[in-house]
Biotite code that builds the C-alpha atoms (Angstrom):
import biotite.structure as struc

atoms = struc.array([
    struc.Atom([-9.591, 16.025, 0.734], chain_id="A", res_id=1, res_name="MET", atom_name="CA", element="C"),
    struc.Atom([-5.845, 16.272, 0.193], chain_id="A", res_id=2, res_name="ARG", atom_name="CA", element="C"),
    struc.Atom([-3.699, 13.517, -1.239], chain_id="A", res_id=3, res_name="HIS", atom_name="CA", element="C"),
    struc.Atom([-2.106, 12.936, 2.179], chain_id="A", res_id=4, res_name="THR", atom_name="CA", element="C"),
    struc.Atom([-5.502, 12.314, 3.777], chain_id="A", res_id=5, res_name="GLU", atom_name="CA", element="C"),
    struc.Atom([-6.455, 10.041, 0.870], chain_id="A", res_id=6, res_name="PHE", atom_name="CA", element="C"),
    struc.Atom([-3.342, 7.891, 1.335], chain_id="A", res_id=7, res_name="TRP", atom_name="CA", element="C"),
    struc.Atom([-3.831, 7.782, 5.104], chain_id="A", res_id=8, res_name="ALA", atom_name="CA", element="C"),
    struc.Atom([-7.334, 6.421, 4.524], chain_id="A", res_id=9, res_name="ARG", atom_name="CA", element="C"),
    struc.Atom([-6.005, 3.880, 2.020], chain_id="A", res_id=10, res_name="MET", atom_name="CA", element="C"),
    struc.Atom([-3.402, 2.737, 4.556], chain_id="A", res_id=11, res_name="ASP", atom_name="CA", element="C"),
    struc.Atom([-6.079, 2.406, 7.241], chain_id="A", res_id=12, res_name="GLU", atom_name="CA", element="C"),
    struc.Atom([-8.388, 0.414, 4.961], chain_id="A", res_id=13, res_name="ALA", atom_name="CA", element="C"),
    struc.Atom([-5.838, -1.882, 3.324], chain_id="A", res_id=14, res_name="LEU", atom_name="CA", element="C"),
    struc.Atom([-2.713, -1.619, 5.448], chain_id="A", res_id=15, res_name="GLY", atom_name="CA", element="C"),
    struc.Atom([0.467, 0.235, 4.601], chain_id="A", res_id=16, res_name="GLU", atom_name="CA", element="C"),
    struc.Atom([2.022, -2.797, 2.951], chain_id="A", res_id=17, res_name="ALA", atom_name="CA", element="C"),
    struc.Atom([-0.874, -3.317, 0.521], chain_id="A", res_id=18, res_name="SER", atom_name="CA", element="C"),
    struc.Atom([-2.445, 0.049, -0.200], chain_id="A", res_id=19, res_name="SER", atom_name="CA", element="C"),
    struc.Atom([0.051, 1.311, -2.792], chain_id="A", res_id=20, res_name="ARG", atom_name="CA", element="C"),
    struc.Atom([0.209, -1.917, -4.765], chain_id="A", res_id=21, res_name="SER", atom_name="CA", element="C"),
    struc.Atom([-3.584, -2.267, -4.714], chain_id="A", res_id=22, res_name="TRP", atom_name="CA", element="C"),
    struc.Atom([-3.881, 1.316, -5.960], chain_id="A", res_id=23, res_name="ALA", atom_name="CA", element="C"),
    struc.Atom([-1.565, 0.525, -8.872], chain_id="A", res_id=24, res_name="GLU", atom_name="CA", element="C"),
    struc.Atom([-3.215, -2.759, -9.877], chain_id="A", res_id=25, res_name="LEU", atom_name="CA", element="C"),
    struc.Atom([-6.966, -2.661, -9.218], chain_id="A", res_id=26, res_name="PHE", atom_name="CA", element="C"),
    struc.Atom([-9.044, -1.103, -12.015], chain_id="A", res_id=27, res_name="VAL", atom_name="CA", element="C"),
    struc.Atom([-12.228, 0.684, -10.958], chain_id="A", res_id=28, res_name="ILE", atom_name="CA", element="C"),
    struc.Atom([-14.968, 1.246, -13.515], chain_id="A", res_id=29, res_name="GLY", atom_name="CA", element="C"),
    struc.Atom([-16.247, 4.395, -11.787], chain_id="A", res_id=30, res_name="GLU", atom_name="CA", element="C"),
    struc.Atom([-12.849, 5.968, -12.350], chain_id="A", res_id=31, res_name="LEU", atom_name="CA", element="C"),
    struc.Atom([-13.051, 5.528, -16.101], chain_id="A", res_id=32, res_name="GLY", atom_name="CA", element="C"),
    struc.Atom([-11.679, 1.988, -15.935], chain_id="A", res_id=33, res_name="SER", atom_name="CA", element="C"),
    struc.Atom([-8.480, 3.309, -14.390], chain_id="A", res_id=34, res_name="ARG", atom_name="CA", element="C"),
    struc.Atom([-6.533, 2.385, -11.336], chain_id="A", res_id=35, res_name="THR", atom_name="CA", element="C"),
    struc.Atom([-6.463, 4.693, -8.322], chain_id="A", res_id=36, res_name="VAL", atom_name="CA", element="C"),
    struc.Atom([-2.953, 5.787, -9.256], chain_id="A", res_id=37, res_name="THR", atom_name="CA", element="C"),
    struc.Atom([-3.952, 6.529, -12.841], chain_id="A", res_id=38, res_name="GLU", atom_name="CA", element="C"),
    struc.Atom([-7.059, 8.456, -11.760], chain_id="A", res_id=39, res_name="ALA", atom_name="CA", element="C"),
    struc.Atom([-5.113, 10.627, -9.329], chain_id="A", res_id=40, res_name="LEU", atom_name="CA", element="C"),
    struc.Atom([-2.418, 11.281, -11.945], chain_id="A", res_id=41, res_name="ALA", atom_name="CA", element="C"),
    struc.Atom([-5.148, 12.305, -14.411], chain_id="A", res_id=42, res_name="ALA", atom_name="CA", element="C"),
    struc.Atom([-6.403, 14.916, -11.964], chain_id="A", res_id=43, res_name="GLY", atom_name="CA", element="C"),
    struc.Atom([-9.449, 13.180, -10.524], chain_id="A", res_id=44, res_name="VAL", atom_name="CA", element="C"),
    struc.Atom([-9.999, 14.735, -7.085], chain_id="A", res_id=45, res_name="PRO", atom_name="CA", element="C"),
    struc.Atom([-8.908, 12.488, -4.194], chain_id="A", res_id=46, res_name="PRO", atom_name="CA", element="C"),
    struc.Atom([-12.379, 12.798, -2.625], chain_id="A", res_id=47, res_name="LYS", atom_name="CA", element="C"),
    struc.Atom([-13.959, 11.319, -5.767], chain_id="A", res_id=48, res_name="GLN", atom_name="CA", element="C"),
    struc.Atom([-11.349, 8.561, -5.940], chain_id="A", res_id=49, res_name="VAL", atom_name="CA", element="C"),
    struc.Atom([-11.897, 7.728, -2.269], chain_id="A", res_id=50, res_name="TRP", atom_name="CA", element="C"),
    struc.Atom([-15.679, 7.488, -2.812], chain_id="A", res_id=51, res_name="ALA", atom_name="CA", element="C"),
    struc.Atom([-15.068, 4.931, -5.571], chain_id="A", res_id=52, res_name="ALA", atom_name="CA", element="C"),
    struc.Atom([-12.580, 2.973, -3.443], chain_id="A", res_id=53, res_name="VAL", atom_name="CA", element="C"),
    struc.Atom([-14.950, 3.035, -0.460], chain_id="A", res_id=54, res_name="TRP", atom_name="CA", element="C"),
    struc.Atom([-17.761, 1.639, -2.581], chain_id="A", res_id=55, res_name="GLN", atom_name="CA", element="C"),
    struc.Atom([-15.688, -1.057, -4.330], chain_id="A", res_id=56, res_name="VAL", atom_name="CA", element="C"),
    struc.Atom([-14.191, -2.314, -1.081], chain_id="A", res_id=57, res_name="LEU", atom_name="CA", element="C"),
    struc.Atom([-17.548, -2.100, 0.714], chain_id="A", res_id=58, res_name="GLU", atom_name="CA", element="C"),
    struc.Atom([-15.899, -0.334, 3.628], chain_id="A", res_id=59, res_name="LEU", atom_name="CA", element="C"),
    struc.Atom([-17.820, 0.568, 6.776], chain_id="A", res_id=60, res_name="PRO", atom_name="CA", element="C"),
    struc.Atom([-19.502, 3.952, 7.080], chain_id="A", res_id=61, res_name="ASP", atom_name="CA", element="C"),
    struc.Atom([-16.936, 5.102, 9.633], chain_id="A", res_id=62, res_name="ARG", atom_name="CA", element="C"),
    struc.Atom([-14.317, 5.133, 6.850], chain_id="A", res_id=63, res_name="LEU", atom_name="CA", element="C"),
    struc.Atom([-16.465, 7.157, 4.493], chain_id="A", res_id=64, res_name="ARG", atom_name="CA", element="C"),
])
């Protein structure tokens, strides 16, 4: 998964207006107690970050 696809999925799940701020503020334990933004900046693959986001937000299977 590329970063562009990751952010498109974030926008679909949370809305364009909220996805970036949520990614900067919400800490996810599975990402080493980092935010999405911090995890991506640290080199965690977008696919792994998305899996953590999907689980935390309890998104439907169609967004997996």
